Phi, psi and omega in degrees: 000138180295144178273006178227155176264123186222148177270006182095158177229162176239146177266115181269146176282141172285168181296335182255008183272145179266126184292343180271348177300144179290125183299143176284160177275069180287140177286130173306142185299325182289321174292322179300310180303315181295323180291318179296320179292322183289335184275354181287147175283342181256146174292146183211133171226159183222151185236149171276185181294343178264001183086016181270135181290127178246341179217147181203114187267180186288331181289330170296318181293322177298316182286321187252342177092351178270129179288169173295321179297329180278336190262310188297134177100342181283155179263107181067192184259356188301136175085354179214321186243008182203149176296147182298328183287337182257350186303311186296318179295319180296314182296317181297318180289323175294311183285339176294340179301328186296333187263348186262149179279149176069196181263153175234145182243128180225163174238127179234152170262107183255160179259133174283165177297330183275005174099344178294157178254144178221135178270119178243152174258121184248152170236116187237146178215143176289152178237138184244144180280185182291334170283000182078008180268154176301123185246352183159189184221140165248148189222117173260132182217158176211161179297143184295319183295328176291322176293319180294321176304312179297315176299318180293328178290318177294324177292323175292315179299320178295319181297317183298322182272003176234308192243010187291147176271021174216164185285140179229118178229130173268121179246135181282176179296342174272010182060038175245137178298134175245335173218136182223133172277176185300315184296315180298321178303312179304310184297327175278354177081035179195193180272181186287336178266352190289320182276353192293132181071008181258149179296143182299329183293346177276346179256332184241126188277312182228141182099356179299325184299319181292320177298311182289330172297322177296316180294322176294322178296319179297321177297323189270319191239350184101179186284141176295160184275355178212158180291157180244145177260122185244126179262125179228160171241120183268144176264115181234171178298330180273357184119189187275141184231133178267120185229153172240123181246121169278114193244139169236150180231146176228136177276124181259125185233153185286129176277358185260349178275146178298318177246147184299130183246118180296129173259345185142202186225135175268118183252121176242139183204154171235147179278113182243028184298314185297316186287324177295315181293318173306314179295315178303312185294324179292322175300313183293319181294319180294320178295313182292324171302322178293321179295316176298326179292318179296319177298322180296318180294317180292320180292333177296335177273355180274134180281323179275117180303323179296324175297319177293333176291313183290327179295318181299324183286324180300312177298318182298329183293327187307117181065005185248313182212170178261330179220160174214144173227146178243116180246130184242143174286125177235145183270087181267173186295328179276003180125180181274117180231166172272134176239145173287117180256332180202156176191165169274162177301143183284331191253353180198163182294146177181175184284164179272126185229152173303148178290130183285145176088002177102163186283137177242139174304137178264125182278072173280133179286155178303142183083002180300144182303326177294312180295326176296320176299317179294315178299321186266350184055046180199175184276151184227132175253148178217149180226139178294141173295155178301130176084006180287337178068216180279343186305316185299314185290324179296317181295333181266007180060042176238163177309145189299334181270005182287139178233324185234136180228147173223115183259122177243125184289143176268116181232134180211137179054035178077010181237156176266123181263336185160202188222133163253132185240122172266133188237141175236149175278176181297335183283357178253161172282166180293165173288138181240181187300311175306323181292324180295320179296315176301314179298322181293328178294322181292319184297327177302313180292323181291318179299318182291328176290323180292314178300324175294322182293327182284322176295324178282342178274351177125197178300142177298151178148000000 
């Protein structure tokens, strides 16, 4: 049934149309209007200048229960769609719109066909005839709770993309950002328009594969059940920055399609780098403290003090370094020099063992980090120059894969006994200040064992 009452239309020829041309299968105007009205998501009704209902679409029927046949032709809402006590006020406010400019918004309590009441929000506007005089009113309305839900959804979306205290990025199906809020723009190292339409790989140096993999998973299978922590390296004007983002993902689908059509992914994240680094530091300190405790207990069971020293170094190496060498000061005829006393295997992982065949002097060149540690009575860090390969390690008399070195002096009873050197390969990061403190703690234990070994062996020399 048509949702409008019409007296019919005639198809007039335009000035350029050929009367002999075969007529097209044009949709009659009244049917086209009825189809448009019935396809609207909002309920719509219209009144003529006297307040008689002339149009009533399917959404109005769904909300109130009255069909178009029952509604069209009635004069106002009185006696059927509104309480008698409210009819005059409702009718007056609706018809007053004919004389007012623009749209007006009202809220009315209307009656459903089953007797229930429903609060609706209306947007009304006057309609004028060809002579410019008021000819009626059209009124679009929806249930207030539905309207509030829509407004709330819009408000939430606008707030997320404006004032949220976490990053919000809308990503299209090609995995390119389309909307970025202020937090996300700062996290990505640019303005809000800078990342739009650009591949994520242009913004993220490392970790982009994990991020794009997560986005593709969401597009294909839906959002994960829990947030994910992604480590990425960003390219910024100040250089590369390593960051950790705790991320959540939502698949965005069009609400207008009959079947869900993916529009992209909503990506929400917070920068938790500081918290993760603090957590990692706490875990590292806890592990190293446990290793020191285990080493002390194991060393206490060793009869040979040098075995206790190498045992302490074996425990210290776990998760800390790839190699370790121990050089001790010996009073030789040619003067006091460093001699290699113990080391781990140069070509493969293994325990720290005394040098077989006796201690041999190490030909360290002037300025060697181990010599600097002895001279300064303190720790020294060293890093191989870029592109040096094995040359740097060989020149320093260390295993060929060594790239990072940390020399900690061995001190006991106010005397320098030698140097312990921890070495890392290229797959590890350089030694940092917390590593120096740990190495010095190990060196104290090793020095005490070495000093005891010398005391039990006889006179120094």
